[in-house]
C-alpha positions as CSV (number, residue, x, y, z in Angstrom):
1,M,3.5,-18.9,8.1
2,T,5.5,-15.9,6.5
3,F,3.7,-13.4,4.4
4,D,5.1,-10.6,2.5
5,V,3.2,-7.4,3.2
6,L,2.4,-4.3,0.9
7,V,0.9,-1.6,2.5
8,E,0.0,1.5,0.2
9,V,-1.1,4.4,2.2
10,R,-2.8,7.3,0.6
11,L,-4.7,10.2,1.4
12,R,-8.5,9.8,1.7
13,P,-10.9,11.4,-1.2
14,G,-11.1,14.8,-0.6
15,I,-8.0,15.7,1.4
16,A,-5.4,18.4,-0.5
17,D,-2.8,16.6,-2.1
18,P,0.1,19.1,-2.5
19,Q,2.5,17.0,-3.5
20,G,0.7,15.5,-6.4
21,S,-0.7,18.2,-8.0
22,T,2.9,19.9,-7.8
23,I,4.4,16.8,-9.8
24,E,1.3,16.9,-12.1
25,R,1.6,20.5,-13.1
26,A,5.4,19.9,-13.4
27,L,5.0,16.9,-16.0
28,P,3.9,18.7,-18.9
29,V,7.3,20.8,-18.7
30,L,8.9,17.6,-18.6
31,G,7.4,16.4,-21.9
32,F,5.2,14.0,-19.9
33,D,1.3,14.9,-21.9
34,G,-2.0,13.8,-21.1
35,I,-1.0,12.2,-17.3
36,T,-3.8,13.6,-14.8
37,G,-4.8,12.5,-11.1
38,V,-1.4,12.4,-9.9
39,H,-1.3,11.5,-5.9
40,V,1.8,10.9,-3.7
41,G,1.7,8.3,-1.3
42,K,3.8,5.6,1.0
43,A,4.4,2.2,0.5
44,I,5.6,0.2,3.6
45,R,6.9,-3.6,3.0
46,F,7.6,-6.3,5.8
47,C,7.0,-9.6,6.7
48,I,5.0,-11.1,9.0
49,D,4.9,-14.3,10.6
50,A,1.2,-15.6,11.4
51,T,-1.2,-18.8,11.8
52,D,-2.9,-18.2,8.4
53,E,-3.7,-15.6,6.2
54,A,-6.8,-14.5,8.1
55,S,-4.7,-14.0,11.2
56,A,-2.0,-11.9,9.3
57,R,-4.4,-9.7,7.7
58,S,-6.0,-9.0,11.3
59,E,-3.0,-7.8,12.5
60,V,-1.7,-6.0,9.9
61,D,-4.6,-3.9,9.8
62,D,-4.4,-3.3,13.4
63,L,-1.1,-2.4,12.9
64,C,-2.5,0.1,10.4
65,A,-5.1,1.6,12.5
66,R,-2.9,2.2,15.2
67,F,0.5,3.3,13.6
68,L,1.3,3.4,10.3
69,T,-1.8,5.8,8.8
70,N,-3.7,8.5,10.4
71,P,-7.2,7.3,10.1
72,V,-8.4,10.9,9.8
73,I,-6.5,12.0,6.1
74,E,-5.3,8.5,4.9
75,D,-6.2,5.1,4.5
76,A,-4.3,1.9,3.7
77,V,-4.5,-0.9,0.8
78,V,-3.0,-4.3,2.1
79,T,-1.8,-6.7,-0.5
80,L,-0.3,-10.0,1.4
81,F,1.6,-12.4,-0.3
82,E,2.4,-15.9,0.8
83,G,6.1,-16.6,1.1
84,D,8.2,-19.4,0.9
85,A,10.3,-20.8,4.2
86,T,12.9,-21.5,1.4
87,D,12.7,-18.4,-0.1
88,D,15.5,-15.5,0.5
89,R,13.9,-12.8,-1.2
90,S,13.6,-9.5,1.5
91,P,10.4,-7.4,1.7
92,G,11.3,-4.5,-0.7
93,T,10.9,-7.4,-3.8
94,I,7.6,-8.2,-3.3
95,P,6.0,-9.3,-6.5
96,G,2.9,-7.4,-8.4
97,T,3.4,-4.5,-6.0
98,T,-0.1,-3.1,-7.9
99,V,-3.1,-2.9,-6.0
100,G,-4.6,-6.5,-5.8
101,G,-1.7,-7.7,-7.7
102,G,-1.0,-10.4,-5.3
103,A,-2.6,-13.7,-4.4
104,T,-4.7,-11.8,-2.3
105,T,-7.2,-8.9,-3.0
106,A,-6.6,-5.6,-1.6
107,A,-8.5,-4.7,1.3
108,G,-8.8,-1.2,2.3
109,I,-8.4,0.2,5.9
110,G,-10.4,3.3,7.2
111,G,-12.3,3.5,4.0
112,E,-13.1,2.4,0.7
113,A,-9.9,0.7,-1.6
C-alpha cells in the first residue's frame, strides 16, 4: 500500500518562536487585526510504501525522531492518507492538510500534539 504523509514540525511549548512573533507584530500594520498565537513551523510531504497503516506510521515516527525533527526543541504531527495505486497526484496535493484532517487521526512525535 502507498500512503501520502504530511509531517508538520512545530516548536515545542516554551521554545521561543522569533519568526512567529515577528509575523504577529507585523499583522496589525498590514491591516490584519485580531490575530494572535502565530507560530512558524515546517510542513513535509511525501509518499511511503508499507504493508499497512501501523507499519507506515511506525516508519514515519522513526524518520521524524531520527531525521526530520530536533526532538529537544521540536514536535511533529503526522497525518497519513491512504493512497490509491491509480491516483497520480503528488504528495504536495494531500487533501485536508489541517491537523487530524485526514483519514487517520494525528499523532504527536516527541510530545503532545
